[in-house]
C-alpha positions, 0 to 999 in steps of 0.5 A, a space after each residue: 539484510 546480509 544475515 538473519 539477524 543483522 541490517 546493514 548501517 542506514 544510508 540517507 536517501 534524502 533529507 529535508 525541512 520541507 517535508 510532509 511527514 504522516 503516519 499513514 501516507 509515508 515514503 517507499 522504497 521498491 527494487 527493479 529486476 535489474 537491481 535499481 532502487 526507486 524511492 519517494 517522499 512527500 514535500 510540502 507545496 503551500 501552507 495548508 495542512 495538506 499541501 503537499 507533492 510527491 518527489 522521486 528519486 532512483 539509484 543504480 549503485 545499490 543505494 550509494 548514490 541517488 539522481 536528483 529528485 523529480 516531482 512525480 505529477 505535473 499538478 503544481 497546486 497547493 493540494 493533497 498528492 500521495 499514498 503512491 505505489 511504485 511497481 517495477 515493470 518490464 525493460 526496466 520501466 516503473 509504474 507509479 500509481 498515486 492519489 492526486 487532489 488537484 481538483 480541490 483547488 477549483 472547490 471540487 472535493 474530489 480525489 482522483 487515482 492517477 498514474 504514469 510510467 518512468 522510463 528507462 532514461 529517467 523521463 516521465 511517460 504521460 499522466 493517466 487518469 485511472 478513476 475520478 472519484 476515490 477515498 481521500 487518504 487510504 493507502 494504494 497497493 500494486 502487484 505486477 502479474 507479468 511483463 507489461 501487465 499490473 494490478 492496483 487496489 484502492 479504497 474507491 468513493 461513490 457519490 453515495 459515500 460507498 467506500 468499498 475496495 475496487 481493483 484496476 487492471 493495467 495492460 498494454 498501456 491501457 486501464 480496464 474499468 474500475 470494479 469492486 473486488 467485493 460489494 461490502 456496501 460501506 457507508 462513510 462519510 470521511 475516509 477511514 484511513 485504511 488501505 488494502 493490500 495486494 499480492 500475487 503469484 502467477 494468475 493467483 491473486 489475493 486482496 486484504 482489506 479492512 471494512 466497517 459495513 452494517 456497523 461491524 468492523 472486520 479484516 477480509 481477504 479474497 482469493 482470484 485464480 484468474 488474474 484478478 478477472 474474478 474473486 471467490 468470496 471474502 474470508 473473514 480473518 480477525 479476531 473480533 476487534 480489528 483496527 485493520 491497517 492490512 498487509 499481505 503476501 502470496 505464498 507459493 503454494 497458493 495460500 497467503 499471509 496476512 498481517 493486521 492490528 487488533 484492539 486488546 483489552 486496554 484501550 490504547 494497546 493493540 497486537 499486530 497479528 498474523 495468520 496464514 489462509 488457504 484458498 478454501 477458507 482454512 486458516 492457521 491460528 492467528 499468531 501475536 507478533 507484538 504488542 503495539 499502541 494502538 494510536 496513529 504513531 504505531 502507523 502500518 506495519 508491513 509484510 515482505 518476502 526474504 528468500 523462504 522467509 517473511 520480514 515483518 516490520 512495525 513501528 515501536 512508539 517511545 521516546 525515541 520510536 523506531 522501526 522493528 523487525 522480525 523473521 518469520 519461517 512458515 512450512 
């Protein structure tokens, strides 16, 4: 993004006719401290609708050339593998986290959360089982705290079909026990396809998520001042009719920006909203960024810091659907 209102010409990372293309489980690109880029996408592995795997490629020359794609996971069963988070760590390593459905191949309807490190020499470390029962198709989100420490948030699943947002800590090659960010108690017999978002600045952490516990849809966020060990009570930030699809970015002063989609008067229309939320619960007025289709085709809007500004990206649905972006400045 060379200027405030200009993007470079697009470059193709990869292409194929056997890809799994989905509104909620989509490719990603991440940038390491050394400038190395890493990308992932999804490739079909069988004839079933949700038989697909994850492949990863990296670039050391700013995206001009890319390595031969490598499968992220050891499992080759024709089951679901996706909803990936890629996180740059210290020493040029990368932490990859994904939902892994290999147990479905044996008749067990149990999605798992797994992780592994991509090392500097391009080899994978061993797979790590992080949680042995999670929601089937909600996005994961990850943030690095310092050196070899990271936090992962995701939607858990209990044997009683409670699907609240959980957090785990990665430190020194070990994982903490999963625990809830907040006990919403949302019981739902199927995946809502609505994952959480996490960001941090030092020990300050923020998590945003969608829930419909007690039959009431809402978007909430919670702050932590101790690196995600504990969280303050959640703050509701929606306008009353949220669809979710949240993202959040922590600002330098400890407040956070959060974006979400909200249903509007016409049944097939929604608004993309953003607002600033302080740790004490104070909130700016919500800003409507753009109108969107409320359908799955609109995907999941994203936020990203760019210097002192914020890039907001969303999918514009039409005969030729495209990605649009806007720049926002927050004082």
